N, C-alpha and C positions, 0 to 999 in steps of 0.2 A: 482687685477682688472679684471672685469665678461670680458668677449669675446665668442661673439657665430661669427660663420663666415662660409662664405659660400664660400666650397674648388673645391666646384662640378658644374658648371654651370648645362647647359642640358647637364641629361645622354640621356636619352631617350622618344622617341614618340610614346605611347604603340599604339595608335587607332587613326584612321580617319573617316572620309564618303568621301561616293565614289565620286567623284569628277565632274564623268563624267560619261551618259547611257553607254550598252555596244556597240561595233560600228553596224553601220544599213548603207545599200547600199543606193547613190544617184543615180547613174545611170550607167551603160555599158560607159567602154572608147573605148578600144583597143588600143591601143594607151601608149606608158609610158609618162611620164608627168615631163616635168624640175622645174614650177615655180606653185605654186597656190596664188590664189591675192583676198582675198574679199573684196567689193568692194558697193556703193551703186548707182546703174544704174535706180533704177526708182522711188527713192524719200519715198520707201515703208520703214518698220519697218522691212525688212530681207534682209541681204545682197546677192549680186548677187553674183556669182564665174568665175576665169576667168584664163586659162590654159595657159600653151605656152606648147607646144607636143616638146620632146627631140627625136634626137638629135636639130628637127626644123622645122618649119613647122608654118602654119596660125594660129590663134588665133580659144582657145575652149571658148565659153560662155554660162554657164548654168545659166538661169532668176530664181528667187525664190521669192514665195508669200506667201501670209496666205493659197492659196492653195498645194504646194507643188512647188517642183523642175521641170524646163523643162527638154523636152530633149538635149542633147546638141549643141550646131549651131556654126557652124564653118565663123568667120568674116574674111575678105578677107584681113587680118595684121597679120603676123609674130611680137612673140615678144622673150623680155629675162629681167628678173627682173624689169618683170609691174610696173607703179605706180600707184594711182588715186588719183585725189582731183577733184574741183570744180573752174576750171579753167574760166568758163565766169558765174559764179555767180548765175544759175539757179535752185541753188539747188540738181542740178543734178552731183555725179563725173562723169570727165571724167578720159581717161587713157593717160598716157606718156607709149609706149608697150618697152620702155627700149632701143629700136633700131631707125637707121637713117629714119626718116619721119617724117611721120604729127601727128600732136595732134591729140585724138579724140574724138569728140563731142558728150556725148552719148544723143540720143535722146529720152531714156525713155523709148523704146520697143526694146531694144536689139538690135537697130542699130546705126550708128556712123553718123558724119557729118566731114570729115576729116578736118582740118586748108590747110590756103595757102600755112604758111612757114614750114620747117620741122625743127624737133627736133635731136640735135646729141644721141648716144647712152646712156647709163647713168645715164640719169636725173631722180635729186631727186625732189621731190617741197619743198618748204620752201617758208614762207612769210617775206623775208631778211629785207626790208623798212617798216615795221608794216605800210601797208597799209591797211590789212586786207583780200590783193587779193596773191593767192600763184604766188611765182618767181620758175622761173624756175634753181634746178643748173644742168650742165651738162660735160660731156669728151666724148672725142673721140682723141684716140692714146691716145700719151702722152702731150695730151690739157683739159685744166678746164676751162672752160666760163661760167660765172652767168647772167642771164638774166632777167630783171624787165618785170612783167606783165604788158601789160598800156590797162588801160580800160577792164578790166574783158577778155581777151584774146584775144583782136585785136589784137595786138599783142606784139613780145618781145621784145626788149633795150637792146644788151649786154654791160654790165657798168663796166666788170673786168675780165682780164683770167691773165692766168697763163699758165704752164708746168712743167712736172716730165722731173726729165734725161729719158735721150735715153737710156738704156741701152741695151743688144742685148732683145729681143723680147717684154720689157718694156712697159706698156699697164696699161691703168686704168678699174679697175675695179670693182667702186663701191665708194659712196658715205656716208658719215652719218653727221647728219645735226641737230645744236640744241645749246644750254647755254654748251659748252663742259668748257669757264673757269671760269663763274662764273660772266662774264662781261655784265648780263641781255640782252647780243645782239644775233643774228644769228651766229655760227662760224661753221666749219665743219670738217673733215677728212676726204682727198681723200685715198681713198685703190686704192694701183697697186698691180703689182704680185710679187713685194720685198720687199712690205709692206705699210705704210703710213705716209701720213704729215699730220700735221694740222695747218690751218688759224683760228687766232685771230682774229674778226672784232675790228677794229680801229673808233669808231662813226661813221661809216660811211658803208654801204653796199655796198661801194667803194673803199674801202680799207682794204687786212688783210696782217695780218704780219706771216711769219711762224714761230712757236713756237717751233714746235715738229718733228721729220725725224726719222724712224724707217725703215729702210731698211733689216732686214732681217727677217722679219715676214712669207713669202715666201705665199701668198694668192693667188695664181693661184689654178687656176678650172678648170674640165673636166668636164664643165654644169653643175652643182649643186652650187646657192651662194656661195660662200667663206667667208659669213661673216652675219651677224644680231645685228639693233640697238634692244636697251633696256634701261630700265631704275630699275635694278636689286634690286638697295638701294634704294628706294625712295629718290635722294636726289637733282632731279630735273634737272641730267645734263647724257646725254646719254653715257650707258659706251657699250662696245661693245663685242662682241662672233666673235672670228675668228677661222677659219679651217684653218690653212696653214702644208702645206707638200714643200721635196724637191722634189721629183719623186713622179710620182702614186704608191700609196703602195699598200697593203694588209696586215690587214684591213685596213678599211680607215682613215681618217687624223685623228687628236684630236682636240678635240673645246679648247682653249685658251679665257678665260672673262678673259678680261682689266675694270677697274672700272677706272673711271677720280678723282680724287680727289681735282677738284676747281683750280690746280694751273698748270698750260702750266708747260708739262716734265712728269706728275707724274701717266702716264702711268704706272702702275703692273700685272703682272698674279697672279690672285686667284685662278686658278682650270685647272687642263691638264687632259691627260690622257683618258679621255672620245671618244672612238671612236664613229662618228658620221660621216654621207655623205650628210644630212642636213639642213639647218638651214631654217627658214619663216626671210626673209629679212625684213619685214616690220616691227612697232614701236610698243606696246603697247601690248602684250602677260599676259597683266593680268587677271587671269581665276576668280581669285580668289575675287576680289573686294575689295582688303587689300590695293590696293594703288602700290603696288613689281608685278616690270615685273617677270614674269617666264620664265627658259629656255627652248626650245621647242625642240627635235633634233630628228632627227632620224637615223639608218644605215639599211643595207636590209633586218631586223628582225621587230626592235624593234621603238614603239615610245615611249618618255619617257620624262615628266614636271619636272621639279626639282624647287620647289618654291621659291623668290626670300625672299633676309628678309634686316634689313638696315643693318648686316654686308656683308652680300654679298650670296651668292649662300647656298640654308638650305639644308631640307630632299627631298626627292622623293616624290612628290605630286601626281602623277601618271604612271604607265609603265603598257603598254600593247606587250608581247617578240612572240608574234606568228601570227604578223599582215603581217607581208610579204611587212611592209611599205617603200618605194620610195621614197617619199618627202612630207615633213605635210606645213599646210598653220593654216589660224582661222582665225574667224569672227564672227560674230552675224546674222547666218541663223536660227536661233527661235525667233528671237525677247524679246529672254529673257534680264538679266541686264548682265550676262557676256559672251565673247564668248565662242566659241564651237570649237575641233578641229579636224581639216580634212587633207588625207589623202589618199596615189595613191596609188595601184600597177600597176603592166603592164596591169591590165584587167579591175580596178572599182573602183569608186572615192567611197568615205565611210566619214562619223562623228561620234563621239563623241560627242553627246551633253549634256554639261555642264548642269549640276542639280540640283546647286546652284544659284536662285532667289535673292538672292542678299548676303552682305558682312554681316547683321545678320543671317543668314542660313547658315553660310560658316563653317563648322566645324574642318574645315583644317589648320583655325586659332592657332597660336601659342598661348596660354598664356602669357604674361608677369609678372615675378614676382619682388618684388622691397619687401627689408629686409630692415626693420631700427632698431632699437635698443635706447631706454631713459632707465638711471642709474642714481640709488644716492647712495652714499654709503652700504645701505642698501638693496635695490633689482635693478631688473634690468627687464624691459620689452620690449617684440620684438611683433615687427608689422610686418606683412606678405599681401601686398593686391597685388589682381592679376586686369590685365585689364580687365576682365569682370568674370559675376558672375560661381561660381561652389566650389565643396568641396579639405577642406586640412583636413591634415590626416598627421600627425607627429608618428614616433615608433624607437624605439629604436635597437641598433646591433641586438638584437636578435627577433626582427618583433613585439616588443610587442606596440599595440595602446598606444600612448601615455597622445597627442593631438585629438581633432576635432571639424571643425565649416564648416560654408556652407555660401555661398556671396561672396562677394567680396574683401573683408579684416579681418584679424585675430589678436586677442593679445593675447600674453598667457606668464607667467613668469616663466619661467625656474629655481626659489629657488633650490627647493628643488633635479631638476634632477642630478646624476651625470657630471663629465667630460668624454665623448669621441664622437664617432659620432653618429648622430639622420640619420633619412630621412623624409621628406618632401615632399609629395606626394599631388599633387592638380589636379583636375580631371573636365572640363566644356565643352562644345561644341563638347563629342564627344572625347576631346583631353586628354591625363595624362601626367604628367610633373612631372617627377622626382628628387629631388635636395639631393645633400646632406650636410649637415650641423655639423657643425666641434665645441662643447660648450666647452670653456676653462674657467671657474668660480676661 
């Protein structure tokens, strides 16, 4: 029997396009920054930038339009892990500061109107009852509350609450929301300094079951967000990036990536040992527009972006080892198709503009190659297809070119080839993939 076996999958990525332009300065700061949030406060195509100072202080706002960035504006509210959503339905995003205090309704000009009611700290917007209005999941100390948005921000009604264990020093550090369990409802995980607890909706936004308890993740934070939410493998279920450690370490703590497998209790760690001290806490950092969120993180010197793939974290998409970065964020600052990357040091705010205008222009997309065989008692035919156009080459173990073709499909008959190993090379959109084939006639 004749067999052609793909014995080594992806061996190497030999080339890729530049995703981001060189860093350029947005503005001087003169203050250390703890969080960066990009949001649309004025309704144009360019997201604005909201900063919270480290270790504390009033929020700093930089407005953005087609003419460029404004000077930094200090607004009279402090913040921590801020979130944005259009709570009042006027087309402008509003601000939950992440600290106890009012919700800030954007007036569209860099000013805000504060709500008549106060929110708790660690506030996350999510439409739990599917009425089109963002509701609020919030925590304070060891208490969790879910409040539904009534009549576009006129009031919020608390419909569910719970508590986490009152261990020494225990307090909530944040939330992850989304369809965690594959039930088409909005579920959530609450993170605290010892770990996380997962709650799954039970056919209602007022009934949740505790299905997962992890009390050994140590998500304590000394000022930087300890976690980030994203969808690395594009399966529609939120994944978790978590920085966890027992004590203040040096160097910074590692990132642990967990991916939810559609079944309660299926968290598992797929990557560790990456030194990082900051993660952007908002979701959706898909820098190349392929539907897979990337992993973006920073430490005291580097900014790094790792590609998301169907099987989890992939290769490094981007890295800058000389920026002296402390905090990162991302947002659509230039009005393009894909988000830009932002970072700050102790003196300035910078951005890397995304150079990819669309997925079709994205040369970092990895080609997927499929191999199939058809045979009869007298011959064998091999078909190889790619997810996009390119060139195919097959070499023997001496480097001699055996077959060549172009397009997104390639078919050849290896009847006269001797048994042994062969190299398949595909090049397309600036990427080269090499795979090893074993032919056993």
